N, C-alpha and C positions, 0 to 999 in steps of 0.2 A: 556529568556535563558541567562545564565551567564557561564563564564569559571569555571572550577573546581578550588577549593582553595587547598592550601597545606594540610589542615586538612581532605580533602575528600579522601575516599578510592579510589584506582585505579580500583578495581574490586568488584563487589557484585555477589557472586555465579559464574556463568559461563559468566557473562556479564561484558564487559569493559566499564567503565563510561567515558563519553566524555564531558558532560555539566551538569550544574544545570538547572532544569526546573522551580522549585518553591518550596515553603514551605507552610505548613498548620499546623493545630492543631495536626494531626496525625504524621507528620514527614516531611522529605525532599524528593523531587522527582528529580531523575536524568534521563537524556537521556543516553542511553547505547546502545552498539552493541553486537550482538551475534558473534560467531566465524566466521560466514559467512558474517558478515557485516550488517545484518538486525537490525533495530532499535527497541528498546523497552523502555518503561518508567518504571523505578524501584523506588518504594517508600520504603524508609527505616524508620521504626517506631522509634519514639522518645524513648530514654532510660527511661525517666520518666514514660511513660505509661507501659513499660514492667514490672516495679516494682510492678504494681498492680497485686495481686495474681491471679485474675480471667481474666486478660487481654489476656494472651496467648490462653486460652481456647476459649474465645469469638472470638478472632482474627482467630483462627483455624476454627471455625464454619463458620465465614464470608467468609474465603478464599474457603472453601469447597463448600459453596453455590454459590459463585461468579463464580467458575469454570463451573457451570452448566448453567449459564445464556447464552441464545442464542439470535439470532435475529441480524439484520443488524444495530441496533441502539444502541449498547452497546460496551464497550471495554472488550475484553476477557482476562482472566488471562493466562499468558504464563508459569509462574513458581513462586514458593514461597518457602521460608524456614522459618518455624515457630520456629525452634529450634536455629536459628542463634542468635548471639548477636551483634546488635539487629535484630529482625525479619524483613523480607522484602517480598515484593510482586512485581512481574514484570508483566506488562500488555501490550497488544498490543499498539504500538505507533500510536495514531490517529492524522493524519495531518490535518491542517486547522486552521482558526481563531476560537476563542471562539465566541459564540453568543454575549457576552458582547462587544468584540472588533468589531465584524461585525456591530452592531448597533451604537456604538460610532463613528466609522469611516465612515459609509455609511448611517446612518439614519435609522428610523423605517422601518419595513418590512410590505408591503401591501399585500392584497390578490391578486392572489391565493397562492403566495408563503407562506404567513402567515398560510394559512390553511394546506399546505403541511408540514410546520414545526410542527403544532399541531398534525397531524397524525403521523409524524415520532417520536415525543416525546412520544405519546401514545403507539406506538409499542414498544419503548424502555422500558417504565414502565410496559407494559404487560409482557415482557420477565423477567424483574426483579422480579415482584410480583409473577409470576408463580413459581419462585424458592424459595418463602418464604422470600424474602428480601424486606426491605423498604429502599429507597435511603437515605432519611432524609436530603439531602443537594442538592436538585435540584435547580440550579440557572444558570444564563447565563454563568458564568465562568466555569461551569461543563458541558457545551454543546459545542461540537466541530462541526463546520459546514464543512462537507466534500463535495466532488463533487457529492455524491449520497445521501445526506441527513444528518440529525443531528445524532451525536453519544453522548451518555451519558457516562461520565467518573466518576471515583471515586464512583461507585455504591456499596452499601452494605458494605462499609468499615467504613465510618464515622457513628457512632451511639452513643447514650448517654452513658457516662461512669461514671456519678456521679452527685450529686446535684449541684456541683460547676462548671459544664461545661459551663453553659450558660454565666457566667460572666468571668470565668477564661480561658476557652478554647472554645469559642463559635463556632469556626470552626469545632470542633469535633462533636458537636451535631447538628450543622446547621449554616446557615448564617441568622441572625435575620430578616432582611427585607423580606426574602423568606420563613420564617417558617410558619407553620400553627398555629392557635390559641391553639390547643392542645399541640403543641411543647412548646409554650411559657408558658402555665400554668401547664405543667407537668402532664396533665390528661391522657396521654397514646398516643403513636404514632403507627399508623397502616398504611396500604397502602393508605387510604384516605388522609393521611397527604401529601403524594406526589402529590395528585391531587390538593390540595389547592396551593401547590408550583407551579404546572404546570400552574395554572391560573395566578399567579404572573409573571412567566416567559413569558407567552404569552402577558401579559399586557406590560411588558418591551419591548418585541419585537415590539409590535404594536405602542407604544407611545414614546419609547426611554427613559422612566423613570419608576422607581418602585414607585407606588403610596403610598406604606406603609413606604417608607424610610423617616426618619425625622432627624433633627439635633441632637437629643439626643436619647439614648436608651429608656428612659421612654416614650417619645412621639411616638417612633416607636411601642412599645408594645401597647400603647393606640390605635393606628390606627389599628393594627392587631386584636385587640379584640373588636373593635367598628364596626359601620356599614361599609359595603363595599364601596369603593370609586366609584365615578361616572366615567364611561368610555364612555361618550357620543360621543366622536370623533372616536371610533373604529367601524369597520364594524359590522353590526347586528349579523352575524353568529358567529364571534369571541367573540363579546361582550356577547352574550347569553351563550356561552361555559364558558367564564371566570366567569360570574356570578354564574353559576352552580357549578364551581369548588370552588368558595368562599363561598359556603353555610356553615353556622356555624355548622350545623349538619353533622358530617363526613359521616354518613350513607346515607345522601341525595345527596352526591356528585357523579358525574358520574364515573364509572369505566373505565379503558382503553378500555375494550371491547365495552362499551357503546359509547365511543367517536368514535371508529373506525366504529361502526355501523352507527352512526349519519352521518359521512362523506361519508360512503359508499352509503348512500341513495340519493346521487346526488349532494351534496354540492360541491365537488371537480369538478365533471363533469360539473355542471351548471356554475361554476365560471371560467372554462377553465383551472383548475389545474389538477393534477394527471399526469399519464404517458404521456399524449399528450402534456402537457405544462410544463414539467420540474419536474414532480413528480418522485420519485425514481422508477427506473425500466423501464423508457421509454425515447424516444427521447425528446429533449427540444429545444426550440428556445432560442438563446443566444443573449441578447441585451446589450446595453451600460449600464454601471453602475453596482453596486452590489459589493459583497464582494470578497476578494481574499487573497492570502498569507496565513500565518500561525499565530500562537498566542503564546505568552509567557505564556503558561499554561501547567500543567501536561498533557502529552499525545499529545501535539501540538508542532509545530515548529514556529519560528519567522516569521513574515510577510515578504513577498517579494513584492516589488512594482510591480503591475500588468501592463502589456502593455495594450494599448487600445484594446477593443474587436473588432475584425475585422472578415471578412469572411475568409473562408479557403483559403489556397494558390491556385494559379491558377492550379497547378498540382493536379491530382486526385490520391489519394492513395487507394489501396484496403485494407479493414480492416476486420479481422476475429474477431468477437466480443464475448467476454466471456459472460456468462449468466447474471451475476450481478456484475458490477465493484464495488469495495469496497472503495478504498482509493487512494490518490495521494499525496505522501509525499512532493512534491514541486510544488503545483499548480501554474501555470502561468496565467490561465484564471479564471474568476469568476466561482464559482460552478454553473453548468448549471441549477440545480433545483430551484435556487433562482432568476434567471434572466428571467423576463417575460415582460420587456419593449420593446420599439421600438429599431431599430438599425439594423446593419448587422446581418444576420441570418445564422446559420449553422445547418443543419439537419442531423441526423443519421438515416438512414432507414435500418431496419433489413431485410435481405433477406434470401435466401434459406438455410435451415439447418434441419437436423434431429438429430443433436448431441448436446453436451453441449454448444459448441460455434456455433454461426451463422456467416453469412457473412453480413457485413454492409458497407455502403458507406459514406464517409465524403464529403459533397457537397460544392462547392464554391457557392457564392451568385448567380452567373449567372446560374449555373445548377439548383439551388433550385427554380428558377423562371420558369423552363421548365416543361414539362409534368411529372406527377407523376411517370410514369413507366420508364422513361429514365433518366439516369444519365451520364453526359459527362463532362469531364474536360480536360484542356490542360495539356499535359504530359511532363512538364519540358523541358530539352534540346532537347529532341526528337520531341517535339511538337505533340506527339501522343495523341489520344483520347482513353479513357478507358470506356467501357460501361458494366454495369451489370443490368439486369432486376431484379426488386425486387421479392422476393419469400415469402413463409410463415414465420411467426414469429417463432423463435426458442422456444422450450420448455426447460427451465432450468432443468438440471438433477443433478448438483452438488451444492456445496456451493457458487460457484462464487469466485471472488477474483483476486489477481494479477497473471500475467503470469511471472513465474520466469525463464523460460528457453525455447529457441527455437532452432531448428536444421533443416537443409534442406538436404534431401538426394539426391543422384545422379539421381534419377528418377523424380525429381521435386516435391517431397513430403515434406510438411512442418509439423513438429511435434512440439507441444507446451504443456507445463504442468505448474502447479502452485498450487494455493491454493484450487482449486475446487475438489481435490481428484481424478483427472483423467488426462489422457493425450489424446490429439486428433490429428488426421492427416487430412490434406487437400491437394488437388491438387493445386500446386503453380500457374499453368497456368490459371486455371478457378476459383479458390477459392471454388470449391465444396468440401464439407466434405467427407472424406473417411471412417473414423471410429473414435469412441471414446471408450476408455477403462477406466472403473471406477475401479481403483486399491485400493481405500479406504485409500489413503495416499497422503500427499503433495508431489508433484514432484519437486525436486530441480535441477535435471540435466538430460539432454537427449543427446545422441550422436548416429548418424548413423555410422555403419561400412562403410568402403570405398566403398564397392560394394552395399550398401543399403540393404543387406540381413538381417541385424540385427539392432535393435534399443535397446541401453542400457538405462535403466530407473532407476534412483536413487533418493533417498530421505533420510532425516536424521532420519526417524523413521522405515524404513523397508529395507531389503536387496535388493541390485541391482539385477534386472532381465534382461536377454537378451531375447528380444521379436522379433518374426518373423513377419514382416509386411504383408507377403503374407498369411500365415496360421492363423495369429492373435493368436498365441500361445506362451507361454513361453518356450524357448529352454533350459535355464539354470538359476539357481539362485545362485548368488555369495554370499559368507558368510560374507558380510560387507555392512553397510549402506554407503551412499556417497552423498555429495553435489557437487562434481566435478567428471566428467567422460571424458575420451578421449580414442579413439582407436588408435592403432599404424597404420602407413600408409599401412602396408601389411594386416591389419585386423586380425592378429593372436593373438594380445595382447590387452587387455583393461586395462587401469589404472583407479583406483577409489581412491577418497580421501575424508576424513573428518577429523579424528584425526591423520591419517597417510595415506601415499600413498601406495597402494597395486597394484601389477601387477598380471594379471590373464591370463591363457591360455584359449582362446575363445573356442577352440574345446572341451577341457575336463572340463572347469569350475573350474579348480584347481588353487590355488594361487601359483605363481612362485617366488615372491619376495615381501619384505616389505622394503620400503626406510626408513632409520633409522632417519628421522626427528622426529619420534615419541619419540626418546630419548631426544629430546630438549623440550619436554612438550609444543608443539605448536599445533595449528590447521591449516590445510592447507586450504587456501582461493582461490587458483587458480592452474590450472594444464594444461599442454600442452605437446604434443609429437612434436619433431622436424620432418621435412619432410622426413628425411632419416630413422626415427625410432630408431636412435642410442641413442637419448638423451630425457630425461623427465625433464621438468622444473616445479618446484613447488614454490608457494609463501606462506608465513607464516604471512600474514597481515603486521604488522610493521617490521617483521623480514626480513632477506635477501631472495632474490630469488635464489634458488639453482638449479644447473644442476646435473643430475644423469646419469650414464651409464645404459641404459635400460637393458643390458644383465647381468651385474655384480651387479647392485644395489649400486655401489659405487658413492659417491659424487665427482664430477669433478670440480665444480666451484661454487662460491657464489657471487652474485652481491649485494652490499650494496646500500641502498637508505634511504631517510628520510620520505617516504610516507607510506600510508597503501594501499597494493595491493589487488585488487578485481578480476583481470582477467589477463590472459596471452595468447599470441598467437605468433607463429613463422611466419616469412615471408615465402612465398612458396619456396624460395631458401635456407632457413635456415640461412641466414646471419644476420638477425635482430630478436631480441626478443622484443615484445611490451608488456607493462604492463599498465593496466588501474588502476589509483590510486586516492586517496584523499590526498591532501597535508595537512600539519599542519595548514594551514590557511583555511581549509575546502573548498578549491577549487579543481578542478579536473585537472588531467594531464595524458597524455599518454607518458610514458617513453620509449625511443627506445635505446636498447643496441646493440652493436656489439656482436653477440652471441659467437664469438670465443674469443675475447679479454676481454669482459666484460666492455668495455668503453661505457659510455653513449654518444650516437651520437646526440640526440636531445630530446626536450621535447615539446609536443604539449599541449597547454593550453585549458582547457575545462571549461565550465560554470557548476560548480557542479561536484561532484565525478564521476568517470568513472567506471561503474559496469561491462562493457563488451567491448571487442575489437575483431575485426575480420579483417583479410587481405582478399582482393579480390584475387581470384585464380591466376591472372597474376602478383600480387605484386604491381601493380601501384597505388593502393589506400587502405586505411584502414578506417573502420567504427568504431566509438566509441559511446557507449550508456551510458547515465546516466541521468542528468537533462534534456537532450534532445539527439538528434542524430546528429552527424556530420560525414562527409566523407572527408578524407584528401588525398591530393596528396602526396604520399610517397617520391617523388623525390624532391619536393619543400618545403614540410612541411606546405603548405597552404591549407585551407579548400576549398573543391570543392562544398560542400553543407552543410548547417547548419539548425538547427531547423526543421528537417524533421518531428519530432513527434509533433510539435506545442506546445512544452513546457511540454509534458507528460513524466513523469519519466520512463525511459527505463531500464529494468533489463538485457536484453539479445539481442544481434544482431548476425546475421549469414548471410553469402553469400551462394548461391547455389554453388555446385561444378563446374558448368559450367559458373558461374559468371553473370548469367542473372537476378538474383533475390536477393534483399536484404530484409531480414525478421527481425522483431523486436517485442518483447513483453515487457509489463511493468506493472506498478502498477495499471493502470486503467482497467486491465483485457482484453486488446485488443491486438491482433496480427495484425501488419501492414506489408504490403509488398510494395516494389517499384521495378519497372523494371530498369535494368541497361543497358543503351544503348550501351556503349563501355567502354573499360578500362579507368578508371579515370573519367568517367562521369556517374552520376546516374540520372535517371528520377524519380523525387520525387514520 
C-alpha cells in the first residue's frame, strides 16, 4: 500500500480514493471508501487496453459474469463503469495477507490446514466456473487469507488479449510459473487450466516454492511442458491431488466438484481438519504461530504485527454469533482456520438459537478445560461469573457477514443487522433469540424509539421502515433510504440520512423537513439528536460537523476539523458532542466539542479509526469502537477498559438505556455484550 500521488484522481465514481494498492497488466488498483466509510478496491483499466476496439465489449462481458459469482471464497463486484474514461471496476475489499506473504513470512502450510486451503480454493473455482468464467491467473498473490478461509481475487478479469501478451503483458494472460501447459502453448484455455494452476498453488503452499519457476523464461516454459516435478516431501493426500491437477491432459484433471467430493469422503475428518479443527464454518483451536496481518495486494491491507496468541481474557463475554463470519479488515490474531498447532486454546461453542444468529461463548483457557456443558469466566471488575449452557447449533438462514449496526431498547432487547439481509433481536439478559426478520436487504442502521415501541430499520438500497417489535409488523415506510437513523428524545420525530438528512413525523410517516446540506453535494456519514431534541448534529465525512435547529431546519453552527467523521453522539446533558474519526495519519480519535461554543475540549486517541461512539446514560463514560473497543472516563479522558473485542474490528457500539449492558457488533459477524457494573466501570 502506497500513498496517492499527485497524478492520481481523488475519486473514481462514487468512491473516494485513499491509497494505491498495486499495479498489474490490466491497470492500477486503489483502496477507496464509500460515502459511509466502507472500503473497496477499485481497479482502473490502462488506457492502452481501452484503445483495443474489442476490449470494452470483452470487459463488459467479464464484469457482467463476475457480478454473478457467488460463494464465500471469491471477491464480489460492488460497482463498475464500462463507459468511463478509463473504465473501472470496484470489488469487495478483502482483508488479510496473500497466500504468498503468508508462506514467505511463516513458512509452508501443513495438513490439516493445507487440506482446508485446498477445499476453500476448490469452492472458489467452483463458483467462478459455474458462471462461465476461467480465472487464468490463480496464484498465491491472488489468494487472500482471511479469518474464515481463502478468497480468490481478480477472477474473470485477466484473460488473453492477443498473441503478444505472453511476453509483453504476461500479467494480463497469467503469471508464467503458475500457467498451465495449454496457456503456454496457446492451445486453448478452459476451466481445467485453473485446476493445473491450483496444483501449483498447493505445491507452493506445501513446500514454500514453485517447482516450475526457473531463472529464465525459457527454462520455466521447459519445466511447465515437461514431466511433472517430484513432490516426495508433501503429505500423500495433497501430493496425489497435485499430481492429478498436473495431468497433461486437461480432460483428466479433477473438477472442483470432484475435489470437494474427494475431501468430503473423510480426508478432512480423518486428519482432524474441517469445522471441528479450524475449517470454515466451525469453531477452531487457536495455537501459536501462523499468519496474521494484511498484505500489500489488491483487495488486501498491509500487515500488522500480531501479538502473541493467548487465551481469552479472564472476563467472559457473551457473544451472539452470526451464521457465517466473512472478513476482518484489521486482524490482530492469526486466522483461526489455519492454526492447528499446540498452545493456548480458545474455543467458540455455538449455543441455543433458532434464528440467523446463535449465541456462542468465548472461553478462557481455564474454562475450556472444564466440563463441556459448563462455561464460566471471571467477570472483570465485578468478579462475577457468567454461565450459559450450550444448546443446538444454529441453522444459517442468511448470507452471513459483518454486523454493521446494533441498538439496545429500553426493555433490554438487542437489535443487530448487517450483511446477512436480515435483522435479529435478542434478550440482553439471557442472550436468548427473540426473532429474526429477513428483509432481503443489507441493514445499515437501526434505532429504537425511546419507549421501545418502534424499531427504525434502514439501508442504502431500500426505504426506511418503522417496525413494531411487539406485533412484528411494519407500521410505516418512509420515502427514503438511510445509512444513519436517530429518534428524537420524545419519540415524535425520526431523522434519516444518506445523501441528505430528512426529518419525519413518526405518527403520520410524513417528511417534515430536509436539512439543506444536500445543497453542498455531500454525503452524511453520522447523525445524532441532542438530549433536549432541539438540535440535530450531522457529519459530512471530511466536511464540517453541522448543528441544525430541529424545528426550523436552519443551520445554527459548524465545527471544523481535520479528520474524517464516522459517528456522532451527544452527552446525556447535551453539553458535549463526541465524534468518532480517522485522522490524516490513519489513526483514530474521539473528538469532544463543547456543544454550545464549538470549542474542542479534548481528543481521545484510538488505535485505528473510530467507527462508533456511545455515551453511558449517566455521562460518566464513553465507549468507542473501531479497530477494537475502548471505554473512557469522560471526566479524566483516561481509558477504563481497552481491547474489549480482542482485536476484532467493531462497526457499532451501544449502551442499554439503563446503562447495565454494552453491546457491540463488527466485521466478524458477531454481536458481543458486556455487563456494566456501575457508572464508569465495565465488566468485560
